[in-house]
C-alpha positions in Angstrom: 42.5 -30.0 -22.8 41.1 -31.7 -19.7 42.7 -35.1 -20.3 44.8 -36.5 -17.5 48.5 -35.7 -18.1 51.2 -38.4 -18.4 52.6 -37.1 -15.0 49.2 -37.5 -13.3 48.8 -41.0 -14.7 52.1 -42.0 -13.2 51.0 -40.5 -9.9 47.8 -42.6 -9.9 49.5 -45.8 -10.9 52.5 -45.6 -8.6 52.6 -48.0 -5.6 53.9 -45.2 -3.3 51.1 -43.0 -2.2 51.1 -39.5 -3.6 52.1 -36.7 -1.1 50.3 -33.7 -2.6 50.4 -31.3 0.3 53.0 -28.6 0.1 51.7 -26.5 3.1 49.3 -23.8 4.0 49.7 -20.2 2.9 47.7 -17.0 2.7 47.2 -15.8 -0.9 45.8 -12.3 -1.8 42.4 -12.8 -3.6 43.6 -10.8 -6.6 46.3 -13.5 -7.2 43.8 -16.4 -7.3 42.1 -17.7 -10.5 40.2 -20.8 -11.4 42.2 -23.8 -12.7 41.3 -25.6 -15.9 42.1 -28.8 -13.9 39.3 -28.2 -11.5 37.0 -31.2 -12.2 33.8 -29.4 -11.3 32.7 -27.9 -14.6 29.0 -27.1 -13.8 28.6 -23.7 -12.3 27.0 -23.5 -8.9 23.5 -22.1 -8.5 23.9 -20.6 -5.1 27.0 -18.3 -5.2 25.0 -15.4 -3.7 23.9 -17.5 -0.8 27.5 -18.8 -0.2 28.8 -15.2 -0.4 26.3 -14.1 2.3 27.3 -17.0 4.5 31.0 -16.2 4.1 30.4 -12.6 5.0 28.5 -13.5 8.1 30.3 -16.6 9.4 33.6 -16.5 7.6 35.4 -18.8 5.2 35.3 -22.1 7.0 37.2 -24.2 4.5 40.4 -23.3 2.7 40.9 -23.4 -1.0 43.3 -25.9 -2.7 45.7 -24.4 -5.2 48.7 -25.0 -7.5 51.3 -22.4 -8.5 50.5 -20.9 -11.9 52.9 -21.0 -14.8 53.7 -17.3 -14.5 55.0 -17.9 -10.9 52.9 -15.0 -9.6 49.4 -16.4 -9.4 47.8 -19.4 -8.0 45.2 -21.6 -9.7 42.3 -23.0 -7.6 41.8 -26.7 -8.2 39.4 -27.3 -5.4 37.0 -24.6 -4.1 35.8 -22.9 -7.2 32.5 -21.9 -5.7 34.2 -20.4 -2.7 36.5 -18.5 -5.0 33.5 -17.2 -7.0 31.8 -16.1 -3.7 34.9 -14.3 -2.6 35.2 -12.5 -5.9 31.6 -11.5 -5.6 32.2 -10.0 -2.2 35.1 -8.1 -3.5 33.1 -6.8 -6.4 30.5 -5.6 -3.9 33.3 -4.0 -1.8 32.5 -6.2 1.2 36.1 -7.4 1.3 39.3 -6.0 -0.1 40.5 -7.2 -3.5 43.7 -8.4 -1.9 41.9 -10.1 1.0 44.1 -12.9 2.2 42.6 -16.3 1.5 43.8 -19.5 3.3 45.0 -22.0 0.7 46.5 -25.4 0.7 49.3 -25.6 -1.9 49.5 -29.0 -3.7 51.9 -30.5 -6.2 51.1 -29.6 -9.8 51.2 -33.3 -10.8 48.4 -34.3 -8.5 46.1 -31.3 -9.1 43.4 -33.1 -10.9 43.5 -36.0 -8.4 43.1 -33.7 -5.4 40.3 -31.8 -7.1 38.4 -35.1 -7.9 39.0 -36.5 -4.4 37.5 -33.4 -2.7 34.4 -33.5 -4.9 33.8 -37.3 -4.9 34.8 -38.3 -1.4 32.8 -35.8 0.6 29.3 -36.9 1.7 26.4 -34.5 2.2 24.7 -34.5 5.6 21.3 -36.2 5.9 18.4 -33.7 5.7 17.2 -35.0 9.1 20.6 -33.9 10.7 20.1 -30.5 9.1 16.5 -30.2 10.6 17.8 -31.1 14.1 20.8 -28.8 13.8 18.5 -25.8 13.0 16.3 -26.8 16.0 19.4 -26.9 18.2 20.4 -23.3 17.1 16.9 -22.1 18.1 17.2 -23.9 21.4 20.5 -22.1 22.0 18.6 -18.8 21.7 19.4 -17.8 18.2 16.5 -15.8 16.5 15.0 -17.3 13.4 15.9 -14.2 11.4 19.5 -14.4 12.3 19.7 -18.1 11.4 18.1 -17.3 8.1 20.6 -14.5 7.4 23.5 -16.8 8.2 22.4 -19.3 5.6 21.1 -16.8 3.1 17.5 -18.2 3.2 14.2 -16.7 4.1 12.8 -17.1 7.7 10.1 -19.3 6.2 12.7 -21.8 5.1 14.0 -21.9 8.7 10.5 -22.3 10.1 9.9 -25.2 7.7 13.0 -27.0 8.9 12.1 -26.4 12.5 8.6 -27.9 11.7 10.2 -31.0 10.3 12.5 -31.3 13.3 9.4 -31.5 15.5 8.0 -34.6 13.7 7.6 -37.8 15.8 10.9 -39.5 16.6 9.6 -42.8 15.3 8.7 -41.2 11.9 12.1 -39.3 11.8 13.9 -42.6 12.4 12.0 -44.2 9.5 12.8 -41.1 7.3 16.5 -41.7 8.0 16.0 -45.3 7.0 14.1 -44.3 3.8 10.9 -45.8 5.0 9.2 -42.4 5.0 9.7 -39.8 2.2 10.3 -36.1 2.6 7.0 -35.3 1.0 5.2 -37.6 3.5 7.1 -36.0 6.4 6.1 -32.5 5.2 2.4 -33.6 5.1 2.5 -35.1 8.6 4.1 -31.9 9.9 0.8 -30.1 9.5 0.2 -31.1 13.1 2.5 -31.1 16.1 0.7 -34.0 17.7 3.0 -37.0 17.5 0.2 -39.5 18.3 -1.9 -38.1 15.5 1.1 -38.1 13.1 1.9 -41.8 13.8 -1.8 -42.8 13.6 -2.2 -41.1 10.3 0.8 -42.9 8.8 1.0 -46.3 10.4 -2.7 -47.0 10.7 -3.2 -46.4 7.0 -2.5 -49.1 4.4 0.5 -48.5 2.1 -1.6 -47.3 -0.8 -3.3 -44.6 1.4 0.0 -42.9 2.5 0.3 -40.3 -0.2 1.0 -36.8 1.0 -2.4 -35.7 0.0 -4.1 -38.6 1.8 -2.1 -37.9 5.0 -3.0 -34.2 5.0 -6.7 -35.0 4.5 -6.6 -37.5 7.4 -5.1 -35.0 9.7 -7.5 -32.2 8.8 -10.7 -34.1 8.2 -12.5 -32.2 11.0 -11.3 -28.8 9.7 -12.5 -26.7 6.8 -10.3 -25.6 3.9 -10.1 -21.8 3.5 -11.0 -22.3 -0.2 -14.5 -23.7 0.8 -17.4 -21.7 -0.6 -18.8 -20.9 2.9 -15.4 -19.5 4.0 -15.3 -17.3 0.9 -18.9 -16.2 1.7 -18.1 -15.1 5.3 -14.5 -14.0 4.6 -11.5 -15.4 6.4 -10.8 -12.0 8.0 -14.3 -11.9 9.6 -13.8 -15.4 10.9 -10.5 -14.6 12.5 -11.9 -11.3 13.9 -14.6 -13.4 15.6 -11.9 -15.5 17.3 -11.8 -18.4 15.0 -8.8 -20.7 15.1 -6.5 -21.2 12.0 -4.1 -23.9 11.1 -1.6 -23.1 8.4 0.4 -25.6 6.4 3.9 -24.2 6.2 4.7 -26.3 3.2 1.8 -25.1 1.1 2.4 -22.5 -1.6 0.6 -19.2 -2.0 -2.8 -18.9 -0.2 -3.3 -22.7 -0.1 -2.9 -24.8 3.1 -5.1 -22.7 5.4 -7.6 -24.6 7.5 -10.4 -23.3 9.9 -10.6 -25.3 13.1 -13.9 -24.0 14.5 -16.7 -25.3 12.2 -19.4 -24.2 14.7 -18.3 -20.6 14.6 -18.2 -20.6 10.9 -21.7 -22.0 10.7 -22.9 -19.2 13.1 -21.3 -16.5 10.9 -22.8 -18.0 7.8 -26.3 -18.0 9.3 -25.9 -14.5 10.6 -24.8 -13.2 7.2 -27.6 -15.1 5.4 -30.2 -13.7 7.8 -28.9 -10.2 7.0 -29.3 -10.9 3.3 -32.7 -12.4 3.8 -33.9 -9.3 5.7 -32.7 -7.1 2.7 -34.6 -9.3 0.3 -37.7 -9.4 2.5 -37.7 -5.6 2.6 -38.2 -5.6 -1.2 -41.7 -6.8 -0.6 -41.5 -10.6 -0.9 -44.2 -12.4 1.2 -41.8 -15.2 2.3 -38.0 -15.4 2.4 -35.9 -18.2 3.9 -32.1 -18.5 3.8 -30.1 -21.7 4.2 -26.4 -22.4 3.8 -27.1 -25.3 1.3 -30.0 -26.8 -0.6 -30.2 -30.2 -2.1 -31.7 -31.0 -5.5 -34.7 -32.4 -3.8 -35.1 -29.2 -1.8 -35.1 -27.1 -4.9 -37.6 -29.3 -6.7 -40.2 -28.3 -4.1 -40.3 -24.8 -5.5 -40.6 -23.0 -8.8 -38.7 -19.9 -9.9 -41.0 -16.9 -9.8 -39.9 -14.2 -12.2 -39.5 -10.8 -10.6 -40.5 -7.7 -12.5 -40.1 -4.1 -11.3 -42.7 -1.6 -12.8 -44.6 1.5 -11.8 -48.1 1.0 -10.4 -51.0 1.6 -12.8 -53.6 4.3 -12.1 -56.0 1.8 -10.5 -53.2 0.3 -8.4 -52.1 3.8 -7.2 -55.7 4.5 -6.1 -55.8 1.2 -4.2 -52.4 1.9 -2.6 -53.6 5.4 -1.5 -56.8 3.8 0.1 -54.7 1.2 1.9 -52.2 3.8 3.2 -55.1 5.9 4.4 -56.5 2.9 6.3 -53.1 2.2 7.8 -52.8 5.7 9.0 -56.2 5.6 10.6 -55.4 2.3 12.3 -52.1 3.8 13.6 -54.0 6.9 15.0 -56.6 4.6 16.7 -53.8 2.5 18.2 -52.1 5.6 19.6 -55.4 6.8 21.2 -56.3 3.5 22.9 -55.8 3.0 26.6 -53.0 0.6 27.7 -55.6 -1.8 29.2 -57.5 -2.3 25.9 -55.2 -5.1 24.7 -57.9 -7.1 22.7 -58.9 -4.1 20.6 -55.2 -3.2 20.0 -54.4 -6.8 18.9 -57.4 -6.8 16.5 -56.2 -3.5 15.0 -52.7 -4.8 14.7 -53.9 -7.9 12.8 -55.9 -5.7 10.4 -52.8 -3.6 9.8 -50.8 -6.7 9.0 -53.4 -7.8 6.4 -53.3 -4.4 4.8 -49.5 -4.4 4.7 -49.5 -7.7 2.9 -51.7 -6.3 0.2 -49.5 -3.3 -0.5 
């Protein structure tokens, strides 16, 4: 069914170049259908995006057609994705079913040749050109949200391309020359400092230039948000205290968040630990100390003391009552002392502390 016809074979073998073009014409969308001689057989995966782009920007490239056998319709031999996108817009009632589509009419004999030529001879633009083109749009004053809508992508996609456009010119040149991979470029884009980017890449041996190693080198003085101390304090509390954040635009989900103020994080950790220590101390423990970390050697200096809650015995209740009576008497004596009698007040205070330690 899809074999080259005898007429097409003659057209390919002839010494005289084929003249396929028959002229431009406007064809109602309802009279267009896909040709079996369109060489692109795999359906595109981005028809929705293309339809959105056509709706906002317009149809930038005509379709190529041949006249159908019934003499009333036209078959599209090049531009099947554009046709599908236009049909989708018509289905959604964004354009009329008889919307006039600019088409190039070619000779039936060269239909498959024209279709193959359009798909084979075109060359996709280099990603670096795309990054710089997005940056140029922003420089012209286009909002990121509008650019995203024009290309049917999310604002995050646009922000990522802008981030890549801001990479060091030296690294971008090597990316164009295939000396730097896209994954490496994305890792280096975690910072806007061109000097730091180049140092991280060019000062490292070849075997230490993996994306993971590059990110680690550029964030070695920062703390990953997944760190236990960050989870203990809470990222929200850290930001509320004025802590700086660096976000990796190319990380997925909650990953790629780095805290830039280690000193502030340490202060917040100690404050929260002190608060917990005060709560535990109020339970009656004689000594409580809180630290962000403890080594194995630190832990070996202590033994675990089992804690048991129970009601006091009769004898213990009697002792507690006596001690509380003494404490009350000491408090009344302190209240009755003159302000100048500091030595006696200090002595009574020390005695009160000893009694408190026994209760």
